[in-house]
ROVO-329757 format. One record per residue (C-alpha): x, y, z; residue number from 1. Coordinates in nm, 2 decimals. Layout:
BEGIN
<r <X; Y; Z>; NUM>
...
% end
This chain:
BEGIN
<r <10.73; 4.78; 12.42>; 1>
<r <10.40; 4.90; 12.33>; 2>
<r <10.32; 5.16; 12.10>; 3>
<r <10.65; 5.34; 12.10>; 4>
<r <10.64; 5.29; 12.46>; 5>
<r <10.89; 5.10; 12.66>; 6>
<r <10.65; 4.93; 12.99>; 7>
<r <10.94; 4.77; 13.14>; 8>
<r <11.32; 4.62; 13.08>; 9>
<r <11.42; 4.39; 13.35>; 10>
<r <11.77; 4.25; 13.36>; 11>
<r <11.91; 3.85; 13.49>; 12>
<r <12.12; 4.04; 13.71>; 13>
<r <11.88; 4.26; 13.95>; 14>
<r <11.64; 4.14; 14.23>; 15>
<r <12.00; 3.99; 14.39>; 16>
<r <12.10; 3.77; 14.11>; 17>
<r <12.46; 3.74; 14.00>; 18>
<r <12.62; 4.03; 13.82>; 19>
<r <12.64; 4.01; 13.47>; 20>
<r <12.41; 3.65; 13.47>; 21>
<r <12.17; 3.52; 13.29>; 22>
<r <11.78; 3.49; 13.25>; 23>
<r <11.61; 3.32; 13.51>; 24>
<r <11.27; 3.11; 13.53>; 25>
<r <11.15; 3.37; 13.80>; 26>
<r <11.26; 3.67; 13.54>; 27>
<r <11.05; 3.52; 13.25>; 28>
<r <10.76; 3.51; 13.50>; 29>
<r <10.81; 3.85; 13.59>; 30>
<r <10.79; 3.98; 13.29>; 31>
<r <10.51; 3.79; 13.21>; 32>
<r <10.32; 3.92; 13.48>; 33>
<r <10.40; 4.33; 13.42>; 34>
<r <10.31; 4.25; 13.04>; 35>
<r <9.96; 4.41; 12.91>; 36>
<r <9.91; 4.12; 12.71>; 37>
<r <10.04; 3.87; 12.49>; 38>
<r <10.30; 3.95; 12.25>; 39>
<r <10.30; 4.02; 11.87>; 40>
<r <10.64; 3.99; 11.82>; 41>
<r <10.91; 3.86; 12.01>; 42>
<r <11.23; 3.98; 11.91>; 43>
<r <11.54; 3.77; 12.05>; 44>
<r <11.88; 3.94; 12.02>; 45>
<r <12.22; 3.75; 11.86>; 46>
<r <12.48; 3.60; 12.02>; 47>
<r <12.77; 3.38; 12.00>; 48>
<r <12.80; 3.00; 12.11>; 49>
<r <13.11; 2.94; 12.34>; 50>
<r <13.19; 2.66; 12.08>; 51>
<r <13.52; 2.73; 11.91>; 52>
<r <13.53; 2.41; 11.72>; 53>
<r <13.16; 2.52; 11.54>; 54>
<r <13.02; 2.77; 11.34>; 55>
<r <12.76; 2.79; 11.56>; 56>
<r <12.55; 3.15; 11.69>; 57>
<r <12.26; 3.21; 11.84>; 58>
<r <11.96; 3.42; 11.68>; 59>
<r <12.15; 3.60; 11.41>; 60>
<r <12.47; 3.63; 11.59>; 61>
<r <12.65; 3.86; 11.75>; 62>
<r <12.82; 4.05; 11.44>; 63>
<r <12.66; 4.25; 11.14>; 64>
<r <12.43; 4.53; 11.03>; 65>
<r <12.22; 4.35; 10.80>; 66>
<r <11.85; 4.37; 10.87>; 67>
<r <11.70; 4.11; 11.09>; 68>
<r <11.51; 3.83; 10.98>; 69>
<r <11.16; 3.69; 11.06>; 70>
<r <11.04; 3.37; 11.14>; 71>
<r <10.69; 3.22; 11.28>; 72>
<r <10.64; 3.10; 11.59>; 73>
<r <10.41; 3.03; 11.85>; 74>
<r <10.39; 3.17; 12.24>; 75>
<r <10.15; 2.95; 12.46>; 76>
<r <10.00; 2.81; 12.15>; 77>
<r <9.89; 3.15; 11.97>; 78>
<r <10.06; 3.22; 11.69>; 79>
<r <10.38; 3.50; 11.68>; 80>
<r <10.64; 3.66; 11.49>; 81>
<r <11.00; 3.58; 11.58>; 82>
<r <11.20; 3.87; 11.50>; 83>
<r <11.60; 3.82; 11.53>; 84>
<r <11.96; 4.07; 11.48>; 85>
<r <12.27; 4.08; 11.55>; 86>
<r <12.40; 4.19; 11.90>; 87>
<r <12.59; 4.45; 11.73>; 88>
<r <12.29; 4.62; 11.57>; 89>
<r <12.12; 4.58; 11.93>; 90>
<r <12.36; 4.86; 12.02>; 91>
<r <12.26; 5.07; 11.73>; 92>
<r <11.90; 5.07; 11.78>; 93>
<r <11.90; 5.11; 12.14>; 94>
<r <12.09; 5.43; 12.17>; 95>
<r <11.93; 5.58; 11.82>; 96>
<r <11.56; 5.49; 12.00>; 97>
<r <11.64; 5.65; 12.31>; 98>
<r <11.80; 5.95; 12.20>; 99>
<r <11.65; 6.30; 12.35>; 100>
<r <11.57; 6.44; 11.92>; 101>
<r <11.47; 6.06; 11.80>; 102>
<r <11.42; 5.95; 11.55>; 103>
<r <11.73; 6.09; 11.43>; 104>
<r <11.78; 6.15; 11.05>; 105>
<r <12.14; 6.13; 11.08>; 106>
<r <12.40; 6.10; 11.35>; 107>
<r <12.74; 5.90; 11.42>; 108>
<r <12.71; 5.62; 11.64>; 109>
<r <12.99; 5.47; 11.84>; 110>
<r <13.00; 5.10; 11.99>; 111>
<r <13.28; 5.03; 12.18>; 112>
<r <13.26; 4.77; 12.41>; 113>
<r <13.46; 4.41; 12.49>; 114>
<r <13.45; 4.27; 12.12>; 115>
<r <13.31; 4.55; 11.89>; 116>
<r <13.49; 4.88; 11.84>; 117>
<r <13.31; 5.09; 11.55>; 118>
<r <13.13; 5.41; 11.44>; 119>
<r <12.83; 5.42; 11.24>; 120>
<r <12.73; 5.68; 10.97>; 121>
<r <12.36; 5.64; 11.02>; 122>
<r <12.15; 5.80; 10.75>; 123>
<r <11.79; 5.84; 10.65>; 124>
<r <11.66; 5.70; 10.99>; 125>
<r <11.82; 5.35; 11.04>; 126>
<r <11.77; 5.29; 10.65>; 127>
<r <12.14; 5.34; 10.56>; 128>
<r <12.43; 5.27; 10.81>; 129>
<r <12.77; 5.28; 10.72>; 130>
<r <13.00; 5.11; 10.96>; 131>
<r <13.35; 5.21; 11.01>; 132>
<r <13.56; 5.02; 11.21>; 133>
<r <13.84; 5.11; 11.45>; 134>
<r <13.98; 4.87; 11.68>; 135>
<r <13.86; 4.51; 11.81>; 136>
<r <13.80; 4.43; 12.09>; 137>
<r <13.90; 4.77; 12.30>; 138>
<r <13.70; 4.68; 12.55>; 139>
<r <13.89; 4.33; 12.59>; 140>
<r <14.22; 4.52; 12.55>; 141>
<r <14.15; 4.84; 12.83>; 142>
<r <14.02; 4.51; 13.11>; 143>
<r <14.32; 4.34; 13.01>; 144>
<r <14.58; 4.57; 13.18>; 145>
<r <14.38; 4.52; 13.49>; 146>
<r <14.43; 4.16; 13.45>; 147>
<r <14.81; 4.17; 13.38>; 148>
<r <14.92; 4.36; 13.67>; 149>
<r <14.64; 4.12; 13.92>; 150>
<r <14.82; 3.83; 14.07>; 151>
<r <14.48; 3.65; 14.08>; 152>
<r <14.42; 3.67; 13.70>; 153>
<r <14.55; 3.35; 13.56>; 154>
<r <14.83; 3.29; 13.37>; 155>
<r <14.66; 3.15; 13.06>; 156>
<r <14.34; 3.06; 12.95>; 157>
<r <14.14; 3.36; 13.16>; 158>
<r <13.94; 3.62; 12.99>; 159>
<r <13.89; 3.99; 13.10>; 160>
<r <13.70; 4.01; 13.41>; 161>
<r <13.33; 4.25; 13.29>; 162>
<r <13.41; 4.41; 13.64>; 163>
<r <13.80; 4.48; 13.58>; 164>
<r <13.76; 4.78; 13.29>; 165>
<r <13.55; 4.97; 13.56>; 166>
<r <13.80; 4.89; 13.81>; 167>
<r <14.09; 4.99; 13.59>; 168>
<r <13.93; 5.31; 13.52>; 169>
<r <13.89; 5.42; 13.92>; 170>
<r <14.27; 5.32; 13.92>; 171>
<r <14.35; 5.57; 13.64>; 172>
<r <14.27; 5.85; 13.90>; 173>
<r <14.58; 5.77; 14.10>; 174>
<r <14.85; 5.85; 13.79>; 175>
<r <15.08; 6.17; 13.92>; 176>
<r <15.07; 6.28; 13.59>; 177>
<r <15.44; 6.23; 13.50>; 178>
<r <15.51; 6.03; 13.13>; 179>
<r <15.55; 5.65; 13.19>; 180>
<r <15.85; 5.48; 13.13>; 181>
<r <15.94; 5.31; 12.81>; 182>
<r <15.89; 4.98; 12.95>; 183>
<r <15.53; 5.06; 13.04>; 184>
<r <15.47; 5.25; 12.74>; 185>
<r <15.59; 4.96; 12.56>; 186>
<r <15.35; 4.70; 12.73>; 187>
<r <15.04; 4.93; 12.64>; 188>
<r <15.15; 4.95; 12.25>; 189>
<r <15.21; 4.58; 12.25>; 190>
<r <14.83; 4.55; 12.41>; 191>
<r <14.69; 4.79; 12.12>; 192>
<r <14.86; 4.65; 11.83>; 193>
<r <14.79; 4.26; 11.90>; 194>
<r <14.63; 4.08; 11.64>; 195>
<r <14.55; 3.82; 11.85>; 196>
<r <14.21; 3.81; 12.07>; 197>
<r <14.19; 3.86; 12.44>; 198>
<r <13.94; 3.60; 12.47>; 199>
<r <14.12; 3.45; 12.66>; 200>
<r <14.38; 3.66; 12.74>; 201>
<r <14.72; 3.48; 12.74>; 202>
<r <14.88; 3.69; 13.00>; 203>
<r <15.16; 3.47; 13.01>; 204>
<r <15.30; 3.60; 12.72>; 205>
<r <15.38; 3.93; 12.90>; 206>
<r <15.55; 3.76; 13.19>; 207>
<r <15.86; 3.99; 13.11>; 208>
<r <15.72; 4.28; 13.18>; 209>
<r <15.75; 4.51; 13.42>; 210>
<r <15.36; 4.51; 13.49>; 211>
<r <15.30; 4.14; 13.52>; 212>
<r <15.17; 4.05; 13.86>; 213>
<r <15.29; 4.41; 14.00>; 214>
<r <14.97; 4.47; 14.19>; 215>
<r <14.71; 4.71; 14.23>; 216>
<r <14.87; 4.99; 14.38>; 217>
<r <15.18; 5.03; 14.23>; 218>
<r <15.22; 5.35; 14.08>; 219>
<r <15.33; 5.20; 13.75>; 220>
<r <14.98; 5.07; 13.67>; 221>
<r <14.84; 5.39; 13.75>; 222>
<r <15.04; 5.53; 13.52>; 223>
<r <15.00; 5.31; 13.23>; 224>
<r <14.62; 5.31; 13.26>; 225>
<r <14.61; 5.68; 13.21>; 226>
<r <14.85; 5.64; 12.91>; 227>
<r <14.62; 5.34; 12.76>; 228>
<r <14.29; 5.56; 12.85>; 229>
<r <14.42; 5.80; 12.62>; 230>
<r <14.58; 5.62; 12.34>; 231>
<r <14.26; 5.45; 12.33>; 232>
<r <14.05; 5.74; 12.27>; 233>
<r <14.31; 5.93; 12.10>; 234>
<r <14.29; 5.58; 11.81>; 235>
<r <13.92; 5.63; 11.81>; 236>
<r <13.91; 6.01; 11.79>; 237>
<r <14.21; 6.05; 11.52>; 238>
<r <13.96; 5.77; 11.33>; 239>
<r <13.64; 6.01; 11.38>; 240>
<r <13.86; 6.30; 11.26>; 241>
<r <13.95; 6.14; 10.95>; 242>
<r <13.66; 5.94; 10.83>; 243>
<r <13.36; 6.11; 10.96>; 244>
<r <13.13; 6.41; 10.86>; 245>
<r <13.18; 6.69; 11.11>; 246>
<r <12.87; 6.86; 11.34>; 247>
<r <12.65; 6.59; 11.35>; 248>
<r <12.50; 6.44; 11.72>; 249>
<r <12.69; 6.15; 11.84>; 250>
<r <12.55; 5.88; 12.01>; 251>
<r <12.78; 5.60; 12.24>; 252>
<r <12.69; 5.29; 12.33>; 253>
<r <12.86; 4.95; 12.47>; 254>
<r <13.04; 4.92; 12.77>; 255>
<r <13.27; 5.16; 12.71>; 256>
<r <13.03; 5.40; 12.72>; 257>
<r <13.00; 5.35; 13.08>; 258>
<r <13.37; 5.53; 13.08>; 259>
<r <13.32; 5.86; 13.27>; 260>
<r <13.67; 6.00; 13.14>; 261>
<r <13.62; 5.91; 12.78>; 262>
<r <13.28; 6.07; 12.78>; 263>
<r <13.35; 6.37; 12.97>; 264>
<r <13.68; 6.35; 12.65>; 265>
<r <13.38; 6.31; 12.35>; 266>
<r <13.20; 6.61; 12.51>; 267>
<r <13.49; 6.83; 12.44>; 268>
<r <13.64; 6.71; 12.12>; 269>
<r <13.49; 6.97; 11.92>; 270>
<r <13.35; 6.70; 11.66>; 271>
<r <13.01; 6.66; 11.73>; 272>
<r <12.70; 6.89; 11.78>; 273>
<r <12.60; 6.69; 12.09>; 274>
<r <12.71; 6.40; 12.26>; 275>
<r <12.41; 6.16; 12.40>; 276>
<r <12.46; 5.84; 12.61>; 277>
<r <12.21; 5.63; 12.73>; 278>
<r <12.21; 5.48; 13.09>; 279>
<r <12.21; 5.10; 12.97>; 280>
<r <12.49; 5.21; 12.71>; 281>
<r <12.61; 4.87; 12.83>; 282>
<r <12.48; 4.52; 12.72>; 283>
<r <12.18; 4.60; 13.00>; 284>
<r <12.05; 4.79; 12.69>; 285>
<r <12.09; 4.52; 12.41>; 286>
<r <11.73; 4.39; 12.46>; 287>
<r <11.54; 4.75; 12.43>; 288>
<r <11.80; 4.79; 12.09>; 289>
<r <11.65; 4.44; 11.99>; 290>
<r <11.34; 4.51; 12.05>; 291>
<r <11.35; 4.88; 11.84>; 292>
<r <11.51; 4.70; 11.57>; 293>
<r <11.21; 4.46; 11.52>; 294>
<r <10.95; 4.78; 11.59>; 295>
<r <11.11; 4.99; 11.27>; 296>
<r <11.10; 4.64; 11.06>; 297>
<r <10.76; 4.68; 11.09>; 298>
<r <10.75; 5.05; 11.01>; 299>
<r <10.73; 5.21; 11.31>; 300>
<r <10.98; 5.53; 11.36>; 301>
<r <11.33; 5.47; 11.56>; 302>
<r <11.19; 5.67; 11.85>; 303>
<r <11.12; 5.55; 12.22>; 304>
<r <10.94; 5.72; 12.53>; 305>
<r <11.13; 5.57; 12.80>; 306>
<r <11.22; 5.63; 13.21>; 307>
<r <11.56; 5.52; 13.36>; 308>
<r <11.33; 5.38; 13.63>; 309>
<r <11.13; 5.09; 13.43>; 310>
<r <11.26; 4.84; 13.61>; 311>
<r <11.04; 4.63; 13.84>; 312>
<r <10.87; 4.77; 14.17>; 313>
<r <10.97; 4.69; 14.49>; 314>
<r <10.87; 4.34; 14.63>; 315>
<r <10.71; 4.37; 14.97>; 316>
<r <10.74; 4.00; 15.03>; 317>
<r <10.73; 4.04; 15.38>; 318>
<r <10.69; 4.31; 15.69>; 319>
<r <11.00; 4.40; 15.90>; 320>
<r <11.03; 4.27; 16.28>; 321>
<r <10.84; 4.49; 16.48>; 322>
<r <11.07; 4.36; 16.79>; 323>
<r <11.33; 4.50; 16.58>; 324>
<r <11.22; 4.81; 16.34>; 325>
<r <10.98; 5.07; 16.43>; 326>
<r <10.82; 5.22; 16.15>; 327>
<r <10.70; 5.61; 16.09>; 328>
<r <10.66; 5.82; 15.80>; 329>
<r <10.97; 6.00; 15.64>; 330>
<r <11.07; 6.32; 15.78>; 331>
<r <11.35; 6.45; 15.52>; 332>
<r <11.48; 6.75; 15.76>; 333>
<r <11.57; 6.44; 16.00>; 334>
<r <11.67; 6.19; 15.81>; 335>
<r <11.88; 6.47; 15.64>; 336>
<r <12.03; 6.53; 16.06>; 337>
<r <12.04; 6.20; 16.09>; 338>
<r <12.32; 6.14; 15.78>; 339>
<r <12.48; 6.48; 15.87>; 340>
<r <12.53; 6.33; 16.19>; 341>
<r <12.72; 6.02; 16.01>; 342>
<r <12.47; 5.79; 15.96>; 343>
<r <12.41; 5.55; 15.66>; 344>
<r <12.03; 5.51; 15.48>; 345>
<r <11.89; 5.22; 15.25>; 346>
<r <11.68; 5.42; 15.03>; 347>
<r <11.42; 5.27; 14.77>; 348>
<r <11.17; 5.43; 14.57>; 349>
<r <10.95; 5.34; 14.28>; 350>
<r <11.07; 5.08; 14.00>; 351>
<r <11.46; 5.01; 13.97>; 352>
<r <11.69; 5.16; 13.76>; 353>
<r <11.78; 5.04; 13.42>; 354>
<r <12.14; 5.00; 13.33>; 355>
<r <12.44; 4.96; 13.58>; 356>
<r <12.36; 5.31; 13.81>; 357>
<r <12.20; 5.33; 14.14>; 358>
<r <12.01; 5.68; 14.07>; 359>
<r <11.84; 5.74; 14.36>; 360>
<r <11.57; 5.41; 14.37>; 361>
<r <11.79; 5.13; 14.50>; 362>
<r <12.09; 5.40; 14.68>; 363>
<r <12.28; 5.36; 14.99>; 364>
<r <12.30; 5.76; 15.07>; 365>
<r <12.57; 5.89; 15.33>; 366>
<r <12.69; 6.25; 15.38>; 367>
<r <12.99; 6.33; 15.16>; 368>
<r <13.12; 6.60; 15.40>; 369>
<r <13.37; 6.36; 15.55>; 370>
<r <13.60; 6.13; 15.39>; 371>
<r <13.54; 5.87; 15.60>; 372>
<r <13.22; 5.80; 15.47>; 373>
<r <13.39; 5.64; 15.16>; 374>
<r <13.55; 5.40; 15.35>; 375>
<r <13.24; 5.30; 15.57>; 376>
<r <13.05; 5.29; 15.24>; 377>
<r <13.27; 5.09; 15.06>; 378>
<r <13.32; 4.84; 15.33>; 379>
<r <12.97; 4.80; 15.36>; 380>
<r <12.97; 4.72; 15.02>; 381>
<r <13.30; 4.51; 15.04>; 382>
<r <13.50; 4.66; 14.75>; 383>
<r <13.82; 4.80; 14.74>; 384>
<r <13.92; 5.13; 14.87>; 385>
<r <14.05; 5.31; 14.54>; 386>
<r <13.65; 5.27; 14.44>; 387>
<r <13.52; 5.59; 14.45>; 388>
<r <13.18; 5.67; 14.56>; 389>
<r <12.95; 5.90; 14.35>; 390>
<r <12.75; 6.19; 14.47>; 391>
<r <12.37; 6.33; 14.39>; 392>
<r <12.34; 6.66; 14.34>; 393>
<r <12.03; 6.93; 14.31>; 394>
<r <12.04; 7.02; 13.99>; 395>
<r <12.02; 7.41; 14.05>; 396>
<r <12.32; 7.38; 14.25>; 397>
<r <12.55; 7.19; 13.99>; 398>
<r <12.77; 7.51; 13.91>; 399>
<r <12.80; 7.62; 14.29>; 400>
<r <13.07; 7.30; 14.34>; 401>
<r <13.15; 7.19; 14.02>; 402>
<r <13.33; 7.34; 13.76>; 403>
<r <13.06; 7.23; 13.46>; 404>
<r <12.74; 7.27; 13.58>; 405>
<r <12.63; 6.97; 13.27>; 406>
<r <12.33; 6.83; 13.42>; 407>
<r <12.39; 6.41; 13.39>; 408>
<r <12.13; 6.25; 13.54>; 409>
<r <12.27; 5.92; 13.47>; 410>
<r <12.59; 5.94; 13.59>; 411>
<r <12.81; 5.90; 13.31>; 412>
<r <13.04; 6.19; 13.27>; 413>
<r <13.31; 6.37; 13.54>; 414>
<r <13.31; 6.69; 13.64>; 415>
<r <13.57; 6.86; 13.88>; 416>
<r <13.49; 6.94; 14.21>; 417>
<r <13.56; 7.30; 14.33>; 418>
<r <13.53; 7.27; 14.70>; 419>
<r <13.75; 7.05; 14.96>; 420>
<r <13.47; 7.05; 15.13>; 421>
<r <13.32; 6.74; 15.01>; 422>
<r <13.62; 6.46; 15.04>; 423>
<r <13.38; 6.09; 15.02>; 424>
<r <13.27; 6.22; 14.68>; 425>
<r <13.58; 6.39; 14.50>; 426>
<r <13.80; 6.11; 14.37>; 427>
<r <14.20; 6.15; 14.39>; 428>
<r <14.23; 6.36; 14.07>; 429>
<r <13.99; 6.60; 14.22>; 430>
<r <13.64; 6.49; 14.02>; 431>
<r <13.36; 6.30; 14.07>; 432>
<r <13.09; 6.13; 13.89>; 433>
<r <12.76; 6.34; 13.95>; 434>
<r <12.43; 6.24; 13.94>; 435>
<r <12.21; 6.60; 13.90>; 436>
<r <11.83; 6.56; 14.07>; 437>
<r <11.55; 6.77; 13.95>; 438>
<r <11.23; 6.78; 14.16>; 439>
<r <11.00; 6.73; 13.88>; 440>
<r <11.17; 6.40; 13.81>; 441>
<r <11.26; 6.28; 14.19>; 442>
<r <11.09; 6.46; 14.38>; 443>
<r <11.09; 6.26; 14.73>; 444>
<r <11.53; 6.23; 14.68>; 445>
<r <11.49; 6.62; 14.60>; 446>
<r <11.37; 6.70; 14.93>; 447>
<r <11.61; 6.51; 15.08>; 448>
<r <11.90; 6.68; 14.94>; 449>
<r <11.71; 7.02; 14.98>; 450>
<r <11.68; 6.92; 15.37>; 451>
<r <12.07; 6.82; 15.36>; 452>
<r <12.12; 7.16; 15.19>; 453>
<r <11.96; 7.33; 15.51>; 454>
<r <12.10; 7.14; 15.77>; 455>
<r <12.44; 7.14; 15.63>; 456>
<r <12.50; 7.40; 15.33>; 457>
<r <12.50; 7.15; 15.07>; 458>
<r <12.27; 6.99; 14.86>; 459>
<r <12.45; 6.70; 14.80>; 460>
<r <12.49; 6.33; 14.90>; 461>
<r <12.64; 6.01; 14.87>; 462>
<r <12.47; 5.77; 14.64>; 463>
<r <12.60; 5.45; 14.56>; 464>
<r <12.40; 5.11; 14.47>; 465>
<r <12.22; 4.88; 14.70>; 466>
<r <12.36; 4.57; 14.65>; 467>
<r <12.54; 4.25; 14.79>; 468>
<r <12.86; 4.20; 14.68>; 469>
<r <12.85; 4.05; 14.30>; 470>
<r <12.47; 4.07; 14.30>; 471>
<r <12.23; 4.32; 14.14>; 472>
<r <12.01; 4.56; 14.31>; 473>
<r <11.84; 4.43; 14.64>; 474>
<r <11.44; 4.41; 14.53>; 475>
<r <11.24; 4.27; 14.82>; 476>
<r <11.18; 4.34; 15.18>; 477>
<r <11.33; 4.03; 15.31>; 478>
<r <11.69; 4.03; 15.14>; 479>
<r <11.71; 4.41; 15.24>; 480>
<r <11.63; 4.44; 15.60>; 481>
<r <11.86; 4.11; 15.61>; 482>
<r <12.14; 4.33; 15.43>; 483>
<r <12.07; 4.66; 15.70>; 484>
<r <12.11; 4.41; 16.01>; 485>
<r <12.42; 4.26; 15.87>; 486>
<r <12.56; 4.60; 15.76>; 487>
<r <12.46; 4.79; 16.08>; 488>
<r <12.25; 5.01; 15.90>; 489>
<r <12.04; 5.11; 16.10>; 490>
<r <11.77; 5.36; 15.86>; 491>
<r <11.57; 5.20; 15.59>; 492>
<r <11.33; 5.42; 15.36>; 493>
<r <11.13; 5.25; 15.16>; 494>
<r <10.86; 5.47; 14.98>; 495>
<r <10.77; 5.74; 15.24>; 496>
<r <10.79; 5.47; 15.48>; 497>
<r <11.14; 5.51; 15.74>; 498>
<r <11.21; 5.20; 15.94>; 499>
<r <11.41; 5.22; 16.25>; 500>
<r <11.65; 4.95; 16.38>; 501>
<r <11.52; 4.95; 16.76>; 502>
% end
């Protein structure tokens, strides 16, 4: 960051590294190459080390809202100030700085993630932060239900898998609306009341329950998942009603901020004047938060000028084999017809997105008008068939196809679909996670959506992430073309060039 502006934000998993992976040497080199100069301050986020026999931590540690601390160090021989603050504070300062109205004199911040579950009354631009703890490990408790039902999750010693919370969110939609039986309620209530840590989750202690290894396609799990979703939300809502001032903006951070159903419920709760969720609500935004914490420590306002496309530029590490791929300028009208006819396009534009959602810069695009498109995309991505596919939509057309024309450029809220003409992007419960697209923000994608509307009547496309299964966004030409050849994707768009497989 420089002068209150985000220069870049790079994540360890992007460029086809392991999902949730750590920082690699190549990522550090890339960061150095993208920097505008040597840093004045290095900000290191706090964490904990996996040493249960010792009170050991990294930097300022995981928990706490006390201000960060500084020390003097060197960066390639140049003196530099080193700043460190807690992981907990990183969530607070990230979301406060990225909020549209920042800097905020007063607001409420909700941090709910794998370990932390608390509200914070933010006052005097962050000089006073009062925490109200609600429930420890909310994200882990949520993911634990998936592990309990999944026969592949170990009986003992296994920790909730980071991807399981999102999968449970998808399965929740399969609930038929009926009340869970008393047996399943008892299990969910036990998960919520447990005072034991879920790191690891001792699944074996629930071996007598009806949900133990019941399988992911079991209606008992789906009903229990819906019940857990409601119970968790109601726990935090009740705490907000009892302990927080009304009418302030609510800012949401932590991995649970990616749960679109909960975000929708917070918007509809009536407790807050506004609700903001950043695109990097999970730990992908923690580095931004620690850097902002450092900036405010040295007297800057808690406000950040940022763009969601602050990742790295696409790496043209080679050209597609001309004997297999032809190149031509992008023609939106012709590509729209290819998609309408059942084609899938790999779509690469500019720098990649920060956070986990593909928002039209590293995407797979397809027509939303046939149910088979969802199956095709899930097969390409090697995902479970119950996982939904999200749409991107012309912002001005939202009210035509969705109940609430709420603009959501970061795909963080559910909306109810008003037509049965969009089966590929309509989840089983009739909702979709819609990315709204404006022409001044994404002109190339907007033109394609306009072209698709011209040939189909719908300015909507399937939009899912361009990645190998288990890895972050593809970001180099050699991997992109190999991926598309292996997946039988014959249309690849990189910036304004359209490659077609011969």
